[in-house]
C-alpha positions as CSV (number, residue, x, y, z in Angstrom):
1,M,30.3,-73.6,-25.2
2,R,33.3,-74.8,-22.6
3,R,37.0,-74.3,-23.7
4,Y,39.8,-76.1,-21.8
5,S,43.3,-75.2,-21.9
6,V,45.5,-75.3,-19.8
7,W,49.4,-74.7,-19.4
8,M,52.2,-77.0,-19.3
9,P,56.3,-76.5,-19.3
10,N,57.7,-77.0,-23.2
11,S,60.2,-79.9,-21.9
12,Q,56.9,-82.1,-20.8
13,R,55.8,-81.5,-24.4
14,R,57.1,-83.6,-26.7
15,T,57.1,-86.9,-24.1
16,L,53.2,-86.4,-24.0
17,R,52.8,-86.6,-27.4
18,T,53.2,-89.5,-28.0
19,R,50.4,-90.1,-25.6
20,I,48.0,-87.9,-26.7
21,I,48.5,-90.0,-29.8
22,I,47.5,-93.1,-28.3
23,A,44.8,-91.5,-26.2
24,T,43.0,-90.0,-30.2
25,L,43.7,-93.4,-31.3
26,F,42.0,-95.3,-28.8
27,L,39.2,-93.3,-29.3
28,L,38.7,-93.9,-32.7
29,I,39.5,-97.7,-32.7
30,V,38.8,-99.0,-29.5
31,A,35.6,-97.3,-29.0
32,V,34.8,-96.8,-32.6
33,V,36.9,-98.7,-35.4
34,A,37.8,-102.6,-36.4
35,C,39.7,-102.1,-39.4
36,S,41.1,-105.8,-39.1
37,G,39.5,-109.3,-41.7
38,E,36.7,-109.3,-39.7
39,S,35.1,-106.2,-41.4
40,E,32.8,-107.0,-44.3
41,S,34.2,-104.0,-46.2
42,K,31.8,-103.0,-49.5
43,A,34.1,-101.4,-51.2
44,S,38.2,-102.2,-50.7
45,A,39.3,-99.6,-53.8
46,P,38.0,-95.8,-54.4
47,T,34.3,-95.0,-55.1
48,A,32.2,-92.3,-56.9
49,P,30.6,-90.4,-54.3
50,P,27.1,-91.9,-53.6
51,T,24.4,-89.6,-54.7
52,V,21.7,-90.7,-51.9
53,L,21.2,-88.0,-49.3
54,V,20.0,-90.1,-46.4
55,G,22.9,-92.8,-44.9
56,N,22.1,-96.8,-44.8
57,Y,23.3,-98.6,-41.3
58,E,23.3,-101.5,-43.6
59,S,25.4,-100.8,-46.3
60,C,27.3,-97.5,-44.7
61,R,26.8,-95.5,-48.0
62,G,25.2,-92.1,-48.3
63,F,26.3,-91.0,-44.7
64,L,29.5,-88.9,-46.0
65,D,30.4,-88.8,-49.9
66,A,34.1,-87.1,-51.4
67,Q,32.2,-84.2,-53.1
68,S,30.7,-83.0,-49.8
69,I,33.8,-82.8,-48.6
70,E,35.5,-81.6,-51.9
71,D,32.5,-78.3,-51.8
72,L,33.5,-77.9,-48.3
73,T,37.3,-77.4,-48.5
74,G,37.8,-76.7,-52.2
75,E,39.7,-79.7,-52.7
76,T,39.4,-81.8,-56.1
77,G,40.3,-85.2,-56.8
78,L,39.1,-86.7,-53.3
79,F,37.8,-90.1,-53.3
80,D,35.7,-91.9,-50.5
81,R,35.1,-95.8,-49.1
82,E,32.6,-97.5,-47.1
83,R,33.4,-100.4,-44.6
84,V,31.1,-102.3,-42.6
85,I,32.3,-103.4,-39.4
86,V,31.0,-106.5,-38.0
87,I,29.7,-105.8,-34.4
88,A,31.2,-108.8,-33.3
89,G,34.7,-109.0,-33.9
90,I,35.1,-105.8,-31.3
91,P,35.5,-106.7,-27.5
92,G,32.6,-105.8,-25.6
93,L,30.5,-103.5,-28.6
94,A,28.0,-105.8,-29.1
95,E,27.3,-106.7,-25.5
96,S,26.5,-102.6,-24.7
97,G,24.0,-103.4,-27.4
98,A,25.9,-101.9,-30.6
99,V,23.6,-102.7,-33.7
100,N,25.1,-101.3,-36.9
101,N,29.0,-99.9,-37.0
102,C,30.0,-98.1,-40.1
103,L,33.3,-96.6,-41.4
104,I,33.7,-94.1,-44.1
105,E,37.1,-92.6,-45.4
106,V,38.0,-89.5,-47.7
107,F,41.3,-88.9,-49.0
108,R,43.3,-88.0,-51.6
109,S,45.7,-91.1,-52.3
110,L,46.7,-94.0,-50.2
111,A,50.0,-95.1,-48.8
112,T,51.5,-98.7,-50.7
113,N,49.9,-100.7,-47.5
114,D,46.2,-99.2,-48.5
115,V,45.7,-97.0,-45.6
116,L,45.5,-93.2,-45.3
117,I,47.5,-90.6,-45.5
118,P,48.2,-87.8,-42.7
119,G,46.9,-84.5,-44.4
120,E,45.0,-86.0,-47.4
121,S,42.6,-87.9,-45.6
122,M,39.4,-87.8,-42.9
123,T,37.3,-90.5,-41.0
124,L,34.3,-90.7,-39.9
125,S,32.8,-93.4,-37.4
126,I,29.0,-94.4,-36.9
127,V,27.5,-97.2,-34.0
128,K,24.4,-97.4,-33.9
129,F,23.0,-98.8,-30.5
130,Q,20.1,-100.0,-29.0
131,T,19.4,-96.8,-26.8
132,P,20.2,-93.7,-26.7
133,D,21.1,-94.4,-23.0
134,S,24.2,-96.3,-24.5
135,A,25.2,-94.1,-27.4
136,V,25.8,-91.4,-24.6
137,T,27.5,-93.9,-21.9
138,L,30.1,-94.2,-24.1
139,F,30.1,-90.1,-24.9
140,E,30.7,-89.6,-21.8
141,S,33.6,-92.2,-21.2
142,T,35.3,-90.5,-24.0
143,L,34.4,-86.5,-23.0
144,A,36.7,-87.9,-19.6
145,S,39.5,-89.0,-21.5
146,V,40.0,-85.9,-23.8
147,I,39.6,-83.9,-21.0
148,L,41.8,-85.2,-18.8
149,S,44.6,-85.9,-21.9
150,A,44.1,-81.7,-23.0
151,G,44.6,-81.1,-18.8
152,Q,48.2,-83.3,-19.4
153,I,49.2,-81.8,-22.8
154,G,48.5,-77.9,-21.5
155,D,48.0,-74.9,-24.6
156,L,48.9,-77.4,-27.3
157,A,45.3,-78.5,-27.2
158,E,41.7,-77.0,-27.1
159,V,38.6,-78.8,-26.0
160,Q,34.6,-77.3,-27.1
161,Q,32.1,-78.8,-25.7
162,G,28.2,-77.8,-27.2
163,V,29.5,-77.7,-31.1
164,I,26.7,-80.2,-32.2
165,G,24.1,-80.3,-29.5
166,A,24.4,-80.9,-25.8
167,N,26.2,-84.3,-26.0
168,S,29.4,-83.3,-28.6
169,Y,32.8,-81.9,-27.8
170,L,35.5,-80.7,-30.4
171,M,39.2,-81.8,-29.5
172,D,41.7,-79.9,-31.4
173,I,45.8,-80.1,-31.0
174,K,48.2,-78.1,-32.6
175,V,50.9,-80.8,-32.9
176,G,51.9,-81.6,-36.0
177,G,50.8,-85.6,-36.8
178,I,47.3,-85.6,-35.0
179,G,44.8,-83.7,-35.7
180,A,41.3,-82.7,-35.0
181,I,38.7,-85.2,-33.7
182,V,34.7,-84.0,-32.8
183,V,32.4,-86.7,-31.4
184,Y,28.4,-86.2,-30.4
185,V,25.4,-88.5,-29.9
186,S,22.8,-88.2,-32.6
187,G,19.6,-90.1,-30.7
188,T,21.0,-93.7,-30.2
189,V,24.2,-93.0,-32.9
190,F,27.4,-92.5,-31.5
191,I,29.6,-90.1,-34.8
192,S,33.2,-89.4,-34.2
193,M,35.2,-87.9,-37.0
194,S,38.3,-87.0,-37.7
195,S,41.5,-85.4,-39.5
196,T,44.8,-86.4,-39.0
197,S,47.9,-83.8,-40.0
198,D,50.8,-84.2,-41.4
199,S,54.3,-83.7,-39.6
200,E,53.7,-80.0,-40.4
201,G,50.6,-80.0,-38.9
202,N,48.6,-79.8,-42.5
203,A,45.1,-81.1,-42.4
204,L,42.4,-82.3,-45.1
205,L,40.0,-80.4,-42.3
206,N,40.7,-77.7,-39.5
207,G,38.0,-78.0,-36.4
208,E,35.7,-75.4,-37.9
209,Q,35.3,-77.4,-41.2
210,L,35.4,-80.8,-39.2
211,V,32.0,-79.1,-37.0
212,I,30.5,-78.4,-40.3
213,A,31.3,-82.0,-41.8
214,A,30.0,-83.8,-38.9
215,Q,26.5,-81.5,-39.1
216,G,26.1,-82.5,-42.7
217,V,27.0,-86.6,-41.9
218,Q,23.8,-85.6,-38.5
219,S,21.6,-84.4,-41.4
220,R,22.1,-87.6,-43.3
221,L,21.0,-89.7,-40.3
222,P,18.3,-92.2,-41.2
223,R,15.1,-90.3,-38.9
């Protein structure tokens, strides 16, 4: 397992914080998520955890549920919701060979505008491609951006590769309001899971728990 950590003077960290927030959101939004009016929402409100143990790309159910996160973290009162994302609504994704795109969220509560609250939520994004090469290509492009960003941030960020197989990494940023993200490829599927921290650095899942949860998702992928 390889680790990357580079020191940078404190005077530069504040300006870099904005840059890494944008970089992290880029991974979640541009590469995977498209939460817009073009999405087909399968659950616009909190839902009870599904009982199935194998995910379904058509409904986006079964990959992750609130109960599994409660069991992992010891938290209670969590909810989950799934959204089927329309591939055509994301520029370049259909052309790259994507056939399914799911967004699953687990949270304690929502803001008044139906937005997740940092420190009380986590997000799972799944993109299924026609071929493994397409999934690996997307993974490699995000990994290159992550390693570059980690070098710019310094000792506040750590990237660990190989956390869930060869094509995987965990990026953990020790700054309030950012948090951790784990990304990996399983066959033709590209998966990213993130848990954003609040301003004090508290998150629903830490980096280690995020990896465990991501492994659980891998076990639910259809064979």
